[in-house]
KEKE-3310 file (N, C-alpha, C; in steps of 0.2 Angstrom, whole numbers, plus 5000, padded with zeros to 4 digits):
npx = (4187:4197:4203:4202:4212:4207:4209:4199:4198:4206:4203:4206:4201:4199:4195:4190:4187:4179:4185:4182:4195:4214:4221:4234:4244:4242:4234:4217:4201:4184:4170:4156:4144:4133:4132:4134:4146:4163:4179:4194:4210:4220:4228:4243:4242:4243:4245:4241:4229:4220:4219:4213:4201:4193:4182:4172:4159:4159:4158:4156:4169:4166:4173:4187:4197:4196:4209:4204:4193:4198:4204:4191:4185:4191:4192:4178:4181:4185:4175:4167:4172:4173:4159:4157:4162:4155:4142:4143:4147:4134:4126:4130:4129:4112:4110:4108:4104:4112:4124:4135:4141:4147:4149:4142:4145:4135:4140:4136:4135:4122:4114:4115:4120:4119:4127:4121:4121:4109:4100:4087:4073:4076:4072:4079:4076:4080:4092:4095:4090:4099:4110:4104:4102:4115:4122:4115:4108:4100:4096:4100:4098:4102:4099:4108:4112:4120:4130:4130:4137:4150:4152:4154:4162:4175:4189:4200:4199:4199:4210:4219:4216:4210:4193:4181:4167:4170:4179:4178:4164:4147:4135:4125:4124:4113:4121:4122:4123:4124:4133:4146:4146:4145:4158:4167:4170:4176:4162:4165:4162:4171:4180:4171:4164:4163:4170:4158:4150:4142:4142:4153:4157:4163:4161:4151:4157:4167:4165:4164:4178:4195:4193:4196:4208:4208:4201:4199:4210:4218:4229:4241:4244:4245:4258:4267:4268:4272:4285:4291:4292:4301:4311:4313:4315:4321:4316:4305:4288:4275:4285:4292:4305:4321:4328)
npy = (5203:5198:5207:5206:5209:5208:5202:5201:5187:5186:5201:5218:5223:5227:5224:5226:5213:5204:5190:5172:5170:5174:5174:5171:5181:5178:5167:5158:5163:5163:5173:5180:5182:5188:5177:5166:5165:5171:5170:5174:5182:5184:5197:5207:5219:5236:5240:5252:5254:5244:5245:5258:5252:5246:5250:5251:5244:5228:5217:5199:5186:5170:5158:5149:5144:5128:5117:5111:5119:5132:5127:5124:5137:5143:5136:5139:5153:5152:5146:5154:5165:5160:5157:5171:5175:5167:5170:5183:5181:5175:5185:5191:5186:5185:5198:5205:5222:5225:5228:5216:5213:5207:5191:5181:5163:5154:5149:5133:5132:5131:5141:5157:5173:5187:5201:5216:5231:5241:5252:5251:5243:5226:5212:5197:5184:5173:5171:5169:5156:5149:5151:5142:5130:5128:5126:5122:5126:5138:5153:5170:5188:5202:5218:5234:5251:5265:5271:5258:5250:5255:5250:5238:5235:5243:5254:5267:5284:5304:5306:5297:5285:5269:5265:5275:5267:5254:5250:5252:5257:5254:5254:5267:5285:5299:5314:5329:5345:5355:5351:5352:5366:5371:5367:5376:5373:5374:5372:5364:5352:5341:5341:5337:5327:5309:5293:5286:5295:5303:5315:5314:5304:5305:5319:5321:5315:5323:5335:5346:5346:5352:5351:5346:5345:5354:5365:5381:5393:5405:5416:5418:5408:5399:5404:5403:5387:5386:5391:5382:5370:5374:5375:5362:5352:5358:5361:5370:5374:5362:5356:5340:5334:5325:5322)
npz = (5284:5269:5256:5240:5223:5206:5191:5177:5166:5151:5147:5152:5162:5180:5196:5214:5225:5238:5251:5259:5264:5263:5246:5236:5225:5207:5206:5202:5203:5205:5201:5202:5188:5176:5166:5176:5180:5181:5175:5184:5187:5202:5208:5212:5227:5233:5249:5257:5248:5249:5263:5263:5256:5267:5273:5263:5254:5246:5233:5233:5231:5223:5224:5223:5210:5201:5192:5182:5181:5176:5165:5158:5158:5151:5138:5135:5132:5117:5110:5112:5103:5092:5090:5088:5076:5066:5070:5063:5051:5045:5048:5037:5027:5027:5026:5035:5045:5057:5070:5076:5094:5105:5112:5124:5134:5144:5160:5162:5149:5142:5138:5129:5126:5113:5111:5102:5090:5083:5070:5072:5075:5072:5062:5068:5068:5061:5060:5075:5072:5066:5073:5085:5080:5076:5089:5099:5110:5123:5114:5115:5109:5111:5109:5111:5119:5113:5123:5131:5123:5120:5134:5134:5124:5127:5130:5128:5138:5134:5143:5145:5151:5154:5148:5159:5162:5158:5165:5180:5182:5188:5184:5173:5176:5174:5163:5163:5154:5162:5172:5167:5165:5179:5183:5177:5163:5149:5133:5124:5112:5108:5119:5130:5127:5125:5120:5117:5112:5119:5133:5144:5157:5168:5173:5182:5193:5195:5199:5212:5213:5207:5194:5178:5167:5156:5162:5164:5169:5180:5172:5177:5186:5174:5168:5177:5177:5166:5166:5177:5168:5160:5169:5171:5164:5153:5141:5128:5133:5129:5121:5119:5129:5124:5131)
capx = (4189:4201:4200:4209:4214:4208:4208:4196:4203:4203:4203:4210:4197:4202:4190:4190:4182:4180:4183:4183:4201:4219:4222:4240:4244:4242:4230:4213:4195:4177:4168:4148:4142:4126:4131:4135:4152:4169:4185:4199:4216:4220:4233:4245:4238:4245:4244:4237:4223:4217:4216:4206:4194:4191:4175:4168:4156:4163:4154:4160:4170:4163:4176:4193:4195:4202:4214:4199:4189:4201:4203:4184:4183:4197:4188:4171:4180:4187:4169:4163:4174:4170:4152:4155:4162:4151:4136:4146:4145:4127:4123:4132:4125:4109:4110:4104:4108:4114:4131:4137:4146:4150:4144:4144:4142:4135:4145:4135:4133:4114:4112:4119:4118:4123:4125:4122:4116:4106:4098:4079:4071:4077:4070:4085:4073:4083:4100:4093:4087:4105:4113:4101:4104:4124:4126:4110:4106:4095:4099:4097:4097:4100:4102:4110:4113:4128:4134:4133:4141:4157:4154:4156:4169:4180:4194:4203:4197:4205:4214:4224:4216:4204:4186:4177:4162:4172:4185:4174:4157:4142:4128:4126:4121:4112:4125:4120:4128:4126:4139:4151:4145:4146:4164:4169:4173:4173:4159:4168:4160:4177:4185:4167:4159:4165:4171:4152:4147:4139:4145:4159:4154:4166:4157:4147:4161:4172:4160:4166:4185:4199:4190:4198:4215:4205:4198:4201:4216:4223:4235:4246:4245:4247:4266:4270:4268:4276:4292:4292:4293:4307:4315:4311:4320:4324:4313:4299:4282:4273:4289:4294:4312:4322:4333)
capy = (5198:5200:5211:5205:5213:5203:5204:5196:5183:5189:5207:5221:5224:5225:5225:5221:5208:5202:5181:5171:5167:5176:5171:5173:5181:5172:5162:5159:5163:5162:5179:5181:5187:5187:5169:5161:5166:5171:5168:5180:5181:5188:5202:5211:5225:5241:5241:5258:5254:5239:5248:5263:5250:5242:5250:5249:5237:5226:5210:5193:5180:5164:5151:5146:5139:5122:5118:5110:5124:5136:5124:5124:5144:5146:5134:5142:5158:5150:5144:5163:5168:5154:5159:5177:5176:5162:5175:5188:5178:5173:5192:5197:5182:5187:5204:5209:5229:5225:5227:5212:5216:5202:5183:5177:5158:5154:5143:5129:5132:5129:5148:5161:5180:5190:5208:5219:5237:5244:5259:5254:5237:5222:5203:5192:5177:5167:5172:5164:5149:5147:5149:5136:5123:5125:5128:5118:5129:5145:5161:5177:5192:5207:5225:5237:5258:5267:5270:5252:5248:5257:5247:5231:5235:5246:5260:5274:5290:5307:5308:5293:5280:5264:5269:5272:5262:5249:5249:5251:5261:5248:5258:5274:5290:5303:5318:5335:5350:5360:5349:5356:5373:5371:5366:5382:5371:5376:5369:5360:5345:5337:5340:5334:5321:5302:5288:5285:5302:5307:5316:5310:5301:5308:5326:5318:5312:5327:5341:5349:5346:5357:5351:5344:5347:5359:5371:5389:5394:5411:5417:5420:5401:5396:5406:5399:5380:5385:5391:5375:5365:5373:5373:5355:5349:5363:5362:5374:5371:5360:5351:5334:5336:5321:5321)
capz = (5277:5266:5250:5235:5217:5202:5184:5174:5162:5144:5147:5155:5169:5187:5203:5220:5230:5244:5251:5266:5264:5257:5239:5231:5216:5201:5207:5199:5206:5200:5201:5200:5183:5172:5164:5180:5183:5177:5177:5187:5191:5208:5206:5218:5227:5237:5256:5257:5244:5253:5268:5260:5254:5271:5274:5258:5253:5241:5231:5235:5225:5224:5226:5223:5204:5200:5186:5178:5180:5173:5157:5156:5157:5144:5132:5133:5129:5112:5109:5112:5098:5086:5088:5086:5070:5064:5070:5060:5044:5045:5047:5032:5022:5027:5025:5042:5046:5066:5072:5083:5098:5109:5112:5130:5134:5151:5163:5160:5140:5141:5136:5126:5123:5109:5110:5096:5091:5075:5070:5075:5077:5065:5063:5068:5069:5056:5064:5080:5072:5063:5079:5089:5075:5077:5095:5102:5117:5121:5110:5116:5104:5116:5107:5118:5116:5112:5130:5133:5118:5124:5140:5132:5119:5132:5125:5133:5136:5133:5149:5142:5156:5151:5149:5168:5161:5156:5170:5187:5185:5189:5181:5170:5180:5168:5165:5159:5152:5169:5175:5164:5167:5186:5183:5172:5156:5140:5132:5118:5112:5109:5125:5135:5124:5127:5115:5114:5108:5125:5138:5149:5164:5174:5174:5186:5200:5196:5202:5218:5213:5204:5188:5172:5164:5152:5165:5163:5175:5179:5166:5181:5185:5169:5166:5182:5177:5161:5170:5180:5164:5156:5172:5174:5158:5147:5136:5130:5137:5123:5118:5123:5129:5124:5137)
cpx = (4193:4200:4207:4206:4212:4206:4205:4200:4202:4204:4206:4207:4199:4196:4192:4184:4185:4180:4185:4191:4207:4220:4228:4239:4245:4238:4222:4206:4188:4172:4160:4145:4136:4126:4135:4142:4158:4174:4189:4204:4218:4227:4236:4242:4243:4242:4237:4230:4218:4215:4211:4200:4191:4183:4170:4164:4157:4159:4160:4163:4166:4165:4182:4192:4199:4205:4209:4194:4190:4202:4196:4182:4185:4195:4183:4174:4182:4181:4166:4166:4174:4164:4151:4157:4158:4143:4137:4144:4137:4123:4124:4128:4117:4105:4107:4106:4107:4123:4133:4143:4149:4146:4147:4141:4140:4139:4142:4133:4127:4112:4118:4118:4122:4121:4125:4117:4115:4103:4090:4078:4073:4074:4077:4081:4077:4089:4099:4092:4094:4111:4110:4103:4111:4126:4122:4110:4102:4098:4095:4101:4098:4102:4103:4111:4121:4132:4134:4138:4148:4160:4159:4163:4177:4184:4197:4202:4202:4208:4218:4222:4209:4197:4182:4172:4163:4176:4181:4166:4152:4137:4131:4122:4120:4118:4123:4125:4128:4131:4145:4153:4147:4155:4168:4172:4170:4168:4160:4166:4166:4181:4179:4162:4167:4167:4163:4149:4143:4143:4148:4155:4157:4166:4154:4152:4167:4170:4163:4174:4188:4195:4196:4203:4214:4201:4202:4205:4216:4228:4241:4249:4248:4257:4270:4272:4272:4283:4293:4295:4297:4311:4317:4317:4323:4322:4307:4294:4279:4277:4291:4302:4314:4330:4333)
cpy = (5202:5203:5210:5209:5209:5207:5199:5194:5185:5196:5213:5225:5222:5229:5222:5218:5206:5193:5180:5170:5172:5171:5174:5176:5177:5168:5163:5159:5164:5168:5179:5185:5184:5179:5164:5160:5167:5171:5174:5177:5185:5191:5206:5218:5230:5240:5245:5259:5249:5241:5254:5260:5246:5244:5252:5242:5235:5218:5206:5189:5173:5159:5152:5143:5133:5123:5117:5115:5131:5132:5125:5132:5146:5142:5137:5148:5157:5147:5152:5165:5165:5156:5166:5178:5170:5167:5179:5187:5177:5181:5196:5192:5185:5194:5208:5215:5229:5223:5221:5214:5211:5195:5183:5171:5158:5149:5136:5127:5130:5136:5152:5168:5184:5198:5211:5227:5237:5250:5259:5246:5232:5215:5199:5185:5171:5167:5167:5155:5145:5146:5143:5130:5121:5123:5124:5121:5134:5150:5165:5183:5197:5214:5230:5246:5258:5267:5263:5248:5249:5254:5241:5229:5237:5252:5264:5280:5296:5308:5303:5285:5275:5269:5270:5268:5254:5247:5247:5254:5253:5249:5264:5278:5295:5310:5324:5339:5355:5356:5351:5364:5374:5370:5372:5378:5373:5371:5368:5355:5339:5335:5336:5328:5315:5299:5287:5290:5308:5311:5314:5308:5305:5315:5324:5319:5317:5334:5340:5348:5352:5357:5347:5348:5354:5365:5377:5389:5401:5411:5417:5411:5397:5398:5403:5391:5380:5386:5384:5372:5367:5373:5365:5350:5354:5365:5366:5370:5369:5356:5346:5334:5328:5317:5313)
cpz = (5271:5259:5245:5227:5213:5194:5179:5168:5156:5142:5153:5162:5174:5191:5208:5222:5237:5246:5258:5268:5259:5252:5236:5225:5212:5201:5205:5204:5202:5203:5199:5194:5180:5171:5170:5182:5179:5179:5178:5189:5197:5208:5214:5220:5233:5244:5257:5253:5246:5259:5268:5260:5258:5274:5268:5257:5247:5239:5233:5230:5227:5225:5222:5214:5203:5194:5182:5178:5175:5165:5154:5154:5150:5139:5130:5129:5121:5110:5107:5106:5091:5085:5087:5078:5066:5063:5063:5052:5043:5045:5041:5026:5021:5025:5030:5045:5056:5065:5079:5088:5101:5110:5119:5131:5140:5152:5162:5152:5139:5137:5132:5124:5120:5107:5103:5097:5084:5076:5073:5076:5071:5068:5063:5070:5065:5057:5071:5078:5069:5069:5083:5085:5076:5084:5101:5110:5115:5118:5112:5112:5108:5113:5113:5113:5114:5118:5131:5129:5119:5129:5138:5128:5122:5127:5131:5131:5135:5138:5148:5147:5152:5153:5158:5167:5161:5163:5177:5187:5183:5185:5179:5175:5173:5168:5160:5159:5157:5172:5172:5164:5173:5188:5179:5166:5150:5137:5125:5118:5111:5115:5131:5133:5124:5120:5112:5112:5114:5130:5142:5155:5170:5175:5182:5194:5201:5198:5209:5219:5210:5196:5183:5169:5159:5155:5164:5169:5173:5176:5171:5183:5181:5166:5173:5181:5172:5162:5172:5175:5161:5161:5174:5169:5153:5141:5135:5130:5129:5119:5122:5123:5126:5125:5140)
residu = (MET:PRO:ILE:LEU:LYS:ILE:LYS:ILE:ASP:GLY:CYS:CYS:LYS:THR:LEU:HIS:PHE:THR:PHE:ALA:GLU:ALA:VAL:PRO:PRO:GLY:GLU:PHE:VAL:LEU:ILE:PRO:SER:GLU:GLY:GLY:GLY:LEU:LEU:ALA:GLU:VAL:LEU:PRO:GLU:SER:PRO:SER:VAL:LEU:GLU:HIS:LEU:GLN:ASP:LYS:ILE:LEU:PRO:GLY:ILE:LEU:LYS:ARG:ALA:THR:VAL:GLU:GLU:VAL:ASP:HIS:PHE:ARG:LYS:LYS:ALA:GLU:ARG:GLU:LYS:GLU:ALA:TYR:HIS:PHE:CYS:LYS:GLU:ARG:ILE:ARG:ILE:ARG:GLU:ILE:PRO:LEU:LYS:LEU:LEU:LYS:VAL:ILE:PHE:PHE:ALA:ASP:GLU:LYS:LYS:SER:ILE:PHE:TYR:PHE:THR:ALA:GLU:GLY:ARG:VAL:ASP:PHE:ARG:ASP:ILE:VAL:LYS:ASP:LEU:ALA:ARG:ARG:TYR:ARG:MET:ARG:ILE:GLU:MET:LYS:GLN:ILE:GLY:VAL:ARG:ASP:GLU:THR:LYS:VAL:LEU:GLY:GLY:PHE:GLY:ILE:CYS:GLY:ASN:PRO:LEU:CYS:CYS:PHE:SER:PHE:LEU:LYS:ARG:PHE:GLU:PRO:VAL:THR:LEU:GLN:ARG:ALA:LYS:ASP:GLN:ASN:ILE:ASN:ILE:ASN:PRO:THR:LYS:ILE:SER:GLY:VAL:CYS:GLY:ARG:LEU:VAL:CYS:CYS:LEU:ASN:TYR:GLU:GLU:GLY:SER:SER:GLY:ARG:LEU:TYR:VAL:ASP:GLN:ASP:GLU:GLU:ASP:LEU:ILE:GLN:TYR:ASP:GLU:GLU:LEU:ILE:GLU:SER:ASP:GLY:ALA:PRO:PRO:GLY:VAL:ILE:SER:ASP:LYS)
# end
């Protein structure tokens, strides 16, 4: 069964799915989601990556998207943005202590979910009434934690890559300080904490490897690495060459 690399429309998240037929890059498909489906664009992928994924269990694509469906999902995305700004304004007016993160309209637009964070329990019943009166659909206000907040909003890690939770992780696994100790990593909060303020998720699946860039190395290895830098571009270690 063909494997397709797809990018969710409107964000940088890329995933791999299976489908009954090959779909050329640039075409649009619908993938499963909590809201009844998401629009995604098919991207080109390296044959070596596709070969590596052959034995993996991957989710399936729902169907190829028609021109009408592409138009519907893009208009829905615009309505979600409008609902986001309207809800933020109602939160400000009613002075409710919560932070709105994201709005999702279901594909049939009979239900919507408004994700938010708050310090504790908040009474948002008046907000729900305002939203239901305006959009005439079922409204769900969903409170999430700091790790889920980062997963929803996205961002970049200290490695320079998109956050793992945003780009490919499907669920959070517990991360303990022992993971860092097992990899001989200096227990420096700025090094081992993610954007969410919790321990970085990659500590879990880097165990058993040589570790991260800031793992302690033998002094001899570091000296050799410095010499290679000088030889490669003529600039001292830590200095960016203008060549």
